[in-house]
N, C-alpha and C positions, 0 to 999 in steps of 0.2 A: 504494499499498500503506499501511494506518494503521499507524502505529507500535506500537500494540498487536497487531497482525499478527508484528513481528517479535519480539515480548517472549514471544508464546507458541509461537513458534518454539526459542528460547533454551530455555523453559521446556521444552520436550517432549523437547528434548536432554536436557535436567539432567536431567529425572526419568527419561526410558524410554532413553537411550543413552548417558549417562556411566557408566562403570564395568563396561561388557558387552562390552568388547572382546575377551576372551577366549570368550566366548559369541559372537558376530558372525564370530568366525575361525574356527570348527569347520564340519563339514559336516551339519548340522542342517534340519528341517523349519523353511520360512519363518516367521521371527515375527511370526505374525499379527496378534500383541495388541499390536504397534508400528505395524502400519497403521491398525488401530481408532482407539489414541490419536491419532494423524495426523491420522485422520479428524473427530474431536471436534476438534480446535484449528480447524475449518473451511476448511482451507486446503488440502487433498485434491484435487490435479488444478486449480490453483489458474490456469491461463494458461487453462481452458474460459471461452469468453465468456458476457459478462451474459445477451446473451438466449435463452441455453439453461441458465440458472441459473445460471454459475459466476461466479467472483470477477473475471474478466476483466484478471487482472493481466499484467504487462509482462515483456518477459524481462529488464529491468533488475531489475524486483523479483522475479525467479525466482533473479538472480545471489546476491542476499542472501540468499536462503531456501536456496537449494543451498548457500553459503559455511558456515552457522552448522549445516544438517545434516550435512555431510560432515565439520566437525570435530568431530561424536558418533560418526559411522561413513557412510565412503564407500559402505559396500554399499547400508546403506539410504537412503543419500540414490539411490544410482542407482535403486533398484527404484522408490522415489516420483518420481522425474521423466522415466523414459525414456518412460514414455508418451506425451509432448510429441512424439515423432519421427511415430508413425501419426495422432494426433487432430489435427494440425495436417495431414496431408494430407486427413486427410477433412475437417476444416473448411473448407479453402481449395475444393476440389476434389470435394467429395461433395455429393448431392441434398441439401436440406432435409429431403427426409424419413430419408434414413441420418443426417445430424446429430441430428436429433429423436431418434430412435429408437436410436441406440448411444451419441451422446457426451452429451444431458444427463443419461441415467442412472449417468453417471459421475462426477458431481459429489455426486448423494446420495450413491452408494454408497462413493466412495473406493477406484473399483475401476481397475482397470487393462488396458493392451490392449498389444501387442507387434505386431513389423514387420518378420518373415521375409523379410530377401533373402537374406544370406550364403549359398553354396553352397562344398562341400568343392573341388570345381576349380576352378569359377570367382576364388576368393578373391576379390581385388579389384578383378577385373578383372570388375564385376556385369554388361554386356553380354553375358559367355558363358554366364547362367546357363538353367540346362535347365529349370528346374519349368514346365510349360506349361498355357497355359488356353485352352480348347478352348472353343465356341458350340453349344450344343445347342438350338434351339427358343431360346427366352424361359432360359434355365439355361447359368451358365456352368461347365464341370470343368474343376477341377485336378487335378494330378497331379506331386508335384517331392518332392524332399529338401531339408529347410532344415538349414543345419550350425549356426550359433549363432542362439539368440532367445532374448532377456531376455524373461522375463514369461510365456512362452507358454503354462506349464503351467496357469497361473489368470488369464487373461486373459478379458475380458468377450469380444473379439472379435481376431484378427489381419487385419494390411495386407498382404496376400499380393505379392508382385512377381515376375510369370513371362514367359513369351515366348508370343507367340499360336501358335495352333497352325497356325493359317491364313494367317498372315506372318511368319514368324523373325524378320523386324527389327523388329517392331511388339512393345512392351513394355507389359505393363496392371498398374495397382495394384487387386488388388481385395480389398475388405471382405469378411471368412470370421468369421462366429460361431464363438465356441472349440465351442460344441457340434455342430455341422455334422459327420456323419456322415463318416467316414473321418480325419480329424486324430488322429495317433499321437505321443503324446509317446514319441521313442527313448529316450533317456535324459538325467539332468540330466548338465551337464559342472562337473566338479572342478575349479575354477578356483584358481589360488596365491594371487590376492588380490581386494580385493572380493567376499569368501566369503559377506557375508550378500543378494547377489544373487543372481538364481537364473537362471539362465541354459540353455537346452535344445536337442534336435538333436530336428528335428519331420517326420515324414512326412508328407503328404498323399495323398493313395489316393482319387483319383475325387469330391473334395470338389464338392457341388453347389450353388452359389450363385444367385440370380435375377442376370439381365443387370444389374438397377439398381444392384449392387451396384460395379458396375466406377465407378471414380474417374476424372473428365475429365481425357484428356492423357496423356502418354508415363509408364509406370509409372517407369521410369528417371529422367525428369526430375522427377518427384514426389518419389521418394526422395532423389535430389539437395535438393530443395527442403528435407524436412523434416529431412535432416541439419543443418541451417543449427542452429538451437535447439538441438538435444539436443550436437552438438558443444559450443557455448556453456557449456551446462549440466556436459557431461564434461568439460570443462577448468577449470569452478568449481568441481569438489572436487578437484582440486588445490592451490586455496587453501586451500580449508577444512582439508584435509589439511597444507597449509604450514604453518598458525598453529595447527594442534595439536604439530607436530613442533617448532617455536619455541618453546613453551611448556614441552613437555617440559622441551629442553634448560634451559630456565632455572630451572625445577623442581629439575631434576638438580645443575645446577652451582652453588645455593646451600650444599647441603648435602655434595657431591663436596671429599674433603681434595685441596689442592696446593701442593707446598711448605710455604711458613709463613700460607697461607690456603687460600681455597676457591678453585675452577674460574672462580668467579663472575667473580672479579676478575684473573682470568690476562687479559692485551691480546689474546693470540691468539683465546681466545675470545671475546671482547667485537669483536673485526675478522668475525671467521665468524658472528657474530650479526649484526652490523649489516649484511655483506652478504643474510645472511636477508631480513633487514626490507627492503632495498632488493629483493631480488628481489619478498616479496610485494608491495608497495606496487604495483609494475609490472603483477603478474599481476592484481590488481584492479583497474586504470586502464584497462586493456588489455580486460577481460572485460565493463566497464562500458560502453568506447566500443564492442565488440561488438554487445553487447545492445542498444544506442541503435539502430545502424544496421541490425540486425531491426526493432527496436520501429519504424522512420521507415517501414519498406515496409507492415507489417503495418496502419499508420491509415490507409494509403491505401485508399478506397473500390475501387480498382483491383487490390488488394494480387496477387489470384489472378493476373492478366495479367503484371505486375511482375513478382515472383517468375517464370513462365515464362521472361523475359527474361531473366530477372537470373542465375538457378541457383544456381549455390554463391556465397557471400558472403564475401569473400576476408578481412575482419576475425575471422569465424567460423574459418576455416581458420589464422591466425595465431595467433589467441588460442589454438585446439587445441595448435597444435604448440609455440609459448612456453613456456604454462603447463604443460606434458607435461615438456618440456626443463629449464625452471626450477625446477620444482617436484622433478623428480628428484636435480638438483642439490643442494637444502635436504635431502631424504630420505637421501643418499648423507654428506654432511656432519653431519646430524644423527645417524645410527647410528654411524660413527666418532667421535663426542664420546662416546659411553654405553663406547667400548671392547668389551671381551670382552661384556660384559654386551650391548651392542645387538648379538651374534649369537645370544642367545638370545630365548626366547620369557618369559622372567620382565620385558621390558618391554614396551610395544604399541609402541617403536621398529619392531621389525623388522615386522611385521603393518601399519603404517601404509608404509613401505617397499616392501611388496609390494603395497600399495594403490594407492601414488603409480602403479607400473609401467603399468597399464593403458590410463591418460592416453593414451598414445603408441603405444599398440596397438590399440586397438579402437575401430570407424567410421571405417577409414582410419587406416591407420600413418602416420609420419613420413614415411616418401621415396614413399608414395601421395601427403600432402599436397602435398611439396615441389613433384612432380610436375605436379602441379592447379594449384601459384602458377605455377609456374613458366609453364605453355601458357597458363592463362588472364590471367594479370596479369605476365606480364614479358615475353612474348613478344611480344603486342600493346602495343605503344609507347604511345598512350593511356592506357592501363588503367594505366601501373606509377608508383608511387608519387611 
């Protein structure tokens, strides 16, 4: 990434996100003007490879970009990067024809994809999903109910994970264009944080697509692989939010009277802000380490095979857990510093606290990830740190 790219992101945040926290915290329609302005920076879908017309930026570059975007608004940031989940699955395991037809246009349009994986009953046990993928001649027929899917209403396509109708032990990941007959958006979820993101309940009723739209490999394994990048960037939003909270606290402390001075001169405040800075520093260090682990695999000519053997990246799991927990600590302490004001809508601190909470919930809650770390990296002795 060139230095001017990061400058462009910061200019975008300052011009189009700064001061709009109240607007982004409402239940209004998506801010299409914001998405268009970000497209004009030339960085929309920045991770798509150069051979498809993209910038081909690394995930480490993505950490820097999302850090800045989330400082402005975590919900907008989430919308702008979450397509990395589905596009990485298509990039690694889709045919050349699928990549050219569906990924290449996303660069120019600055458009989106969605990855409906979750279902109401299955929850985090994705092996229990009920969505069926049946073969009918040279077509696949997809039927099921997907519980929460971000960007799905305005996506170019969905990457749907479902169970094979022919063999219940087999799962598929299938690219389904958004305009396919049978896709119905049931409702938009009224979430309590990151409210400038848009998540939907989606119904698929006999959706027909060519057999060639099926990605190669087990759908559950492919979803696990795709989650590596998105989990790291979700964790990165915690870094941006934490930095914003720290700066709000510093601004407030300069003018808040306390005894014979200001809150800024209080040693208790200084200690708390010193703790925040330590947490922010470690968050960024671990995020960059996780991103570089990811980039090292992606740089290998046999990345698809390597990922199929690797599955879940340990540093992606630990980065998401740590940033969610450390970020929540920063948000909680920051909120308390504002006293009663921190429990009102007068200051953005309440919104930032709600935004921070999603990191430990989406794409696997902390207890789900703890279990993954235990089963994959503690039980097998050679894989322990």
